[in-house]
C-alpha positions in Angstrom: -9.0 -16.0 16.4 -11.3 -17.5 13.8 -12.4 -14.7 11.5 -14.8 -17.0 9.6 -12.9 -16.7 6.4 -14.2 -18.6 3.4 -12.4 -21.6 2.0 -11.2 -19.4 -0.9 -9.9 -16.8 1.5 -8.0 -19.4 3.5 -6.5 -20.7 0.3 -5.4 -17.1 -0.5 -3.9 -16.8 2.9 -2.0 -20.0 2.7 -0.7 -19.4 -0.8 0.5 -15.9 0.1 2.2 -17.3 3.2 3.9 -20.0 1.1 5.2 -17.4 -1.2 6.5 -15.4 1.7 8.2 -18.3 3.3 9.7 -19.8 0.1 10.3 -16.8 -2.2 10.5 -13.7 0.1 12.2 -14.6 3.4 15.4 -16.1 1.7 16.1 -12.9 -0.3 14.7 -10.1 1.8 17.9 -9.2 3.6 19.9 -9.1 0.3 17.2 -7.0 -1.5 17.1 -4.6 1.4 20.9 -4.3 1.5 21.2 -3.7 -2.3 18.1 -1.5 -2.6 17.1 -3.9 -5.4 13.7 -4.6 -7.0 12.3 -8.1 -6.4 11.8 -9.2 -10.1 11.8 -12.9 -9.5 9.5 -12.6 -6.5 7.0 -10.5 -8.4 7.0 -13.2 -11.1 6.1 -15.8 -8.5 3.3 -13.6 -7.2 2.0 -13.2 -10.8 2.2 -16.9 -11.5 0.1 -17.5 -8.3 -2.6 -15.2 -9.8 -2.4 -12.8 -6.9 -1.8 -9.8 -9.1 -5.3 -10.4 -10.6 -6.9 -10.9 -7.2 -8.8 -7.6 -7.2 -9.5 -7.3 -11.0 -13.0 -8.3 -12.0 -13.5 -11.6 -13.7 -14.7 -10.1 -17.0 -11.3 -8.5 -17.4 -9.3 -11.6 -16.6 -9.0 -11.3 -12.8 -10.3 -13.3 -9.9 -12.9 -10.7 -8.9 -12.2 -10.7 -5.2 -12.7 -7.8 -2.7 -10.9 -5.7 -0.2 -10.8 -8.4 2.4 -9.2 -10.9 0.1 -6.6 -8.4 -0.9 -5.9 -7.5 2.7 -5.3 -11.1 3.5 -2.8 -11.5 0.7 -1.1 -8.2 1.6 -0.8 -9.2 5.3 1.0 -12.4 4.5 3.3 -10.8 2.0 4.1 -8.1 4.6 4.9 -10.8 7.1 7.7 -11.7 4.8 8.9 -8.3 3.6 7.1 -4.9 3.6 9.2 -3.7 0.7 7.9 -6.5 -1.6 4.4 -6.1 -0.1 4.5 -2.4 -0.9 5.3 -3.2 -4.5 2.3 -5.5 -4.6 -0.1 -3.2 -2.9 1.0 -0.2 -5.0 0.1 -2.1 -8.0 -3.5 -2.2 -6.7 -3.3 1.4 -5.7 -2.4 2.5 -9.2 -5.1 0.3 -10.7 -8.0 1.6 -8.5 -8.6 4.8 -10.5 -9.2 2.7 -13.6 -11.4 0.2 -11.6 -13.4 3.0 -9.9 -13.9 5.5 -12.6 -12.3 4.2 -15.8 -14.4 3.7 -19.0 -15.2 0.2 -20.3 -12.7 0.8 -23.1 -10.0 1.7 -20.6 -10.7 -1.4 -18.5 -10.7 -3.7 -21.5 -7.4 -2.2 -22.7 -5.5 -2.2 -19.4 -7.0 -4.6 -16.8 -6.2 -8.0 -18.5 -2.5 -7.3 -18.7 -2.6 -6.0 -15.1 -4.4 -9.2 -13.9 -1.7 -11.5 -15.4 1.2 -9.4 -14.2 2.3 -8.6 -17.7 2.1 -5.0 -16.9 2.6 -3.3 -13.5 1.0 -0.1 -12.3 1.9 3.0 -10.3 -0.1 5.9 -8.8 1.2 9.5 -9.2 -0.3 12.0 -6.8 2.6 13.2 -4.5 4.8 16.1 -5.5 7.6 18.1 -3.8 5.0 20.5 -2.3 2.0 18.2 -2.4 1.7 15.5 0.2 -1.0 15.9 2.9 -2.5 18.8 0.8 -3.5 16.7 -2.1 -5.5 19.5 -3.6 -2.3 21.6 -4.2 -1.2 19.6 -7.3 1.1 21.7 -9.6 1.4 19.2 -12.5 -0.7 20.5 -15.4 -2.5 18.8 -18.3 -3.6 21.1 -21.1 -5.9 20.0 -23.9 -4.5 20.7 -27.3 -6.6 19.3 -30.1 -7.0 15.5 -29.5 -4.2 15.4 -26.9 -3.5 16.4 -23.4 0.0 17.9 -22.8 1.3 17.1 -19.3 4.0 19.1 -17.5 5.3 18.6 -14.0 7.1 16.3 -11.6 5.7 13.6 -9.3 7.9 12.7 -6.3 8.3 9.5 -4.2 6.3 7.3 -6.5 6.3 3.6 -5.6 7.0 1.3 -8.7 8.4 4.3 -10.5 10.1 3.2 -13.8 9.3 -0.5 -13.1 5.6 0.1 -13.8 4.3 0.1 -17.3 1.0 2.0 -16.6 0.7 5.2 -14.5 -2.5 6.8 -13.2 -1.6 10.5 -12.7 -3.4 13.4 -11.1 -2.8 16.7 -12.9 -4.5 20.1 -13.0 -6.6 20.9 -16.0 -7.9 24.2 -14.5 -5.9 25.7 -11.7 -8.4 28.5 -11.1 -10.9 25.9 -9.7 -8.5 24.5 -7.0 -9.2 20.9 -6.1 -12.1 20.9 -8.6 -9.7 21.6 -11.4 -7.8 18.3 -11.0 -8.2 15.5 -13.4 -6.9 11.9 -13.6 -5.0 10.4 -16.5 -3.5 7.2 -17.7 0.1 7.5 -19.0 2.1 4.6 -20.4 5.8 4.2 -19.9 7.7 5.0 -23.1 5.4 8.0 -24.0 7.6 10.8 -25.4 8.2 13.5 -22.8 7.7 11.0 -19.9 11.0 10.2 -18.1 12.2 9.2 -14.6 14.3 11.1 -12.1 16.4 9.8 -9.2 16.0 6.6 -7.4 15.4 7.3 -3.8 17.7 5.9 -1.1 15.2 5.1 1.6 15.5 4.1 5.3 13.1 1.2 4.9 11.1 -0.7 2.3 14.3 -0.8 0.2 13.1 -3.7 -2.0 10.4 -1.3 -3.2 11.6 1.1 -6.0 10.7 4.8 -5.4 11.4 7.3 -8.2 10.4 10.7 -9.6 8.2 10.9 -12.6 9.1 13.8 -14.9 6.6 15.1 -17.5 8.0 17.5 -20.1 5.4 18.3 -22.8 4.3 14.7 -22.5 1.4 14.2 -25.0 -1.3 11.6 -24.4 -4.5 10.9 -26.3 -7.5 12.7 -24.8 -9.2 9.3 -24.4 -6.7 8.6 -21.6 -8.5 10.9 -19.2 -10.2 8.9 -16.4 -13.9 10.0 -15.9 -13.9 13.6 -17.0 -12.2 16.9 -16.3 -12.5 18.1 -12.8 -13.0 14.6 -11.3 -9.3 13.9 -10.4 -9.5 14.9 -6.8 -12.6 12.7 -6.2 -11.0 9.8 -8.1 -7.8 10.2 -5.9 -9.8 10.3 -2.6 -11.9 7.3 -3.5 -8.7 5.5 -4.5 -7.1 6.3 -1.1 -10.3 5.3 0.8 -10.1 1.9 -0.8 -6.4 1.5 -0.4 -5.9 2.6 3.2 -7.4 -0.5 4.7 -4.7 -2.3 2.8 -2.0 -0.2 4.5 -3.6 -1.3 7.8 -3.1 -5.0 6.7 0.5 -4.2 6.0 0.9 -3.0 9.5 -0.7 -6.2 10.9 1.6 -8.4 8.7 4.8 -6.7 9.7 3.8 -6.6 13.4 3.0 -10.3 13.3 6.4 -11.0 11.7 8.2 -9.1 14.3 6.2 -10.7 17.1 6.9 -14.2 15.8 10.7 -13.4 15.7 10.6 -12.0 19.3 8.7 -15.1 20.6 11.2 -17.5 18.9 14.1 -15.5 20.3 12.7 -15.4 23.8 12.3 -19.1 23.9 15.9 -19.7 22.7 17.7 -17.0 24.6 18.8 -18.0 28.2 19.7 -15.7 31.0 20.2 -16.6 34.7 19.7 -20.3 33.7 16.2 -19.8 32.2 14.8 -18.9 28.8 13.9 -15.2 28.9 10.3 -16.0 27.9 9.9 -17.4 31.5 10.4 -13.9 32.9 7.3 -11.9 33.7 8.6 -8.7 32.3 9.1 -10.3 28.9 5.8 -12.2 29.1 3.9 -8.9 29.7 5.6 -7.3 26.7 4.7 -10.2 24.5 1.1 -10.3 25.8 0.6 -6.6 25.0 2.0 -7.2 21.5 -0.4 -10.1 20.9 -3.3 -8.1 22.1 -2.5 -5.1 19.9 -2.0 -7.3 16.8 -5.2 -9.1 17.2 -7.2 -5.9 17.9 -5.7 -4.3 14.8 -6.4 -7.4 12.6 -10.0 -7.4 13.8 -10.5 -3.8 12.9 -8.8 -4.1 9.5 -10.9 -7.2 8.6 -14.1 -5.5 9.8 -13.4 -2.4 7.7 -12.4 -4.4 4.7 -15.8 -6.2 4.9 -17.4 -2.8 5.2 -15.7 -1.7 2.0 -16.8 -4.9 0.3 -20.4 -4.2 1.4 -20.6 -1.4 -1.2 -20.9 1.4 1.4 -20.7 4.8 -0.4 -18.6 6.5 2.3 -15.8 4.5 4.0 -13.4 7.4 4.6 -13.7 7.5 8.4 -13.5 3.7 8.8 -10.6 3.3 6.4 -8.7 6.0 8.1 -9.3 4.3 11.5 -8.0 1.0 10.2 -4.9 2.6 8.7 -4.1 4.7 11.7 -4.7 2.1 14.4 -2.9 -0.8 12.7 0.1 1.2 11.6 0.6 3.0 15.0 0.4 -0.5 16.5 2.9 -1.8 14.0 5.5 0.8 14.9 5.1 0.1 18.6 5.2 -3.7 18.2 8.3 -3.7 16.1 10.1 -1.4 18.6 9.0 -3.7 21.5 10.0 -6.8 19.5 13.5 -5.4 19.1 13.6 -4.6 22.8 12.7 -8.1 23.7 15.7 -9.3 21.6 18.0 -6.7 23.1 21.4 -6.3 21.4 20.7 -9.1 19.0 17.6 -7.4 17.7 19.7 -4.4 16.7 21.9 -6.4 14.5 21.2 -7.0 10.7 21.7 -10.7 11.4 18.1 -10.7 12.6 15.2 -9.4 10.6 13.5 -7.3 13.3 15.8 -4.3 12.8 14.6 -4.2 9.1 11.0 -4.6 10.2 11.3 -1.7 12.5 12.9 0.5 9.7 10.2 -0.6 7.3 7.3 0.0 9.8 7.9 3.7 10.0 6.7 4.4 6.4 3.3 3.0 7.2 2.6 6.0 9.4 3.5 8.3 6.6 2.4 7.1 3.1 -1.1 7.2 1.7 -1.8 10.0 4.1 0.1 10.5 7.4 -1.7 9.3 10.5 -2.1 12.9 11.6 -4.1 13.6 8.4 -6.1 10.4 9.1 -7.1 11.8 12.4 -8.2 14.9 10.6 -10.3 12.8 8.3 -11.9 11.0 11.3 -12.5 14.2 13.2 -14.2 15.9 10.3 -16.4 12.8 9.8 -17.4 12.9 13.5 -18.3 16.6 13.2 -20.6 15.8 10.2 -22.2 12.8 12.0 -22.8 15.0 15.1 -24.5 17.7 12.9 -26.8 15.1 11.4 -28.0 14.0 14.8 -29.1 17.5 15.8 
């Protein structure tokens, strides 16, 4: 379908696809097998200016919006979700600074983020804090001109490879969610170390680690917004980022679909290519419908985010949920079309299926997204009375 993308957006799409074909596809299986970070690929993405895509021009970026970022994420995900997750998490970690950071913080951090000189990570999740983001246990106590941070963040994408971390910690536990605050912590700060490297089922080219804070002292100027705004900063960050997770789902599904079609044309049974069999055609047709429907929703929501709408929670949750549920189904069906071959590591679809599962889990499980949507519907219904 023609989504009436601008000439610049088409260039972004083609550039990201070129990187996927030339720099990602040749190494994705090895990176997955070795659970290894894609240093050279990230350099190529930085050299293409894609790391500065979402950073405003006044801070050295390209000043593009959510749709532009989704287009790039989709194409990189077509190549490898692990690498695309590394890329998308860089944006996720940057959003708190973009959304609520001071001008001084933006001037200090965004230029290096835009060029890829420094990478970013977002620290919200803890051992007992996932879906219940308001239950953060990590603390930040103001002592003189410094905040002292203590606690552990778990399952953090880009952990240790990132240079800048946006962290959610409690400055006043008695206030519940309203006692959370957001901070910028730089790698190398005394008291800030890293725990174990996770051995994951999928997205193995993406590094996932614990962040450990033991009396970690940061300047009080490193608070984002002000005390008590952390939960709001986190929710606004996730609202902007979730449509990007939807685009990851579209990209992985498209990659799996392309592999299934190619295989179905080449594989012969009973003297005919299996793509000539109606059973296979119907599976492929359903996959194509689902991918296009998800892409249409993701692009529409991305445009809604770019419109400057104040509340995009429901729509962003819809895009994330629909596209990632679709991705899981399409990757399973793509493997089924390929039969025993699809189950083998010789072909990329088994990796795509393993990768796809995380999309239904991170940045808020799809069950939580349905809660978000349901609560929004209740509020809308109440307003209509």
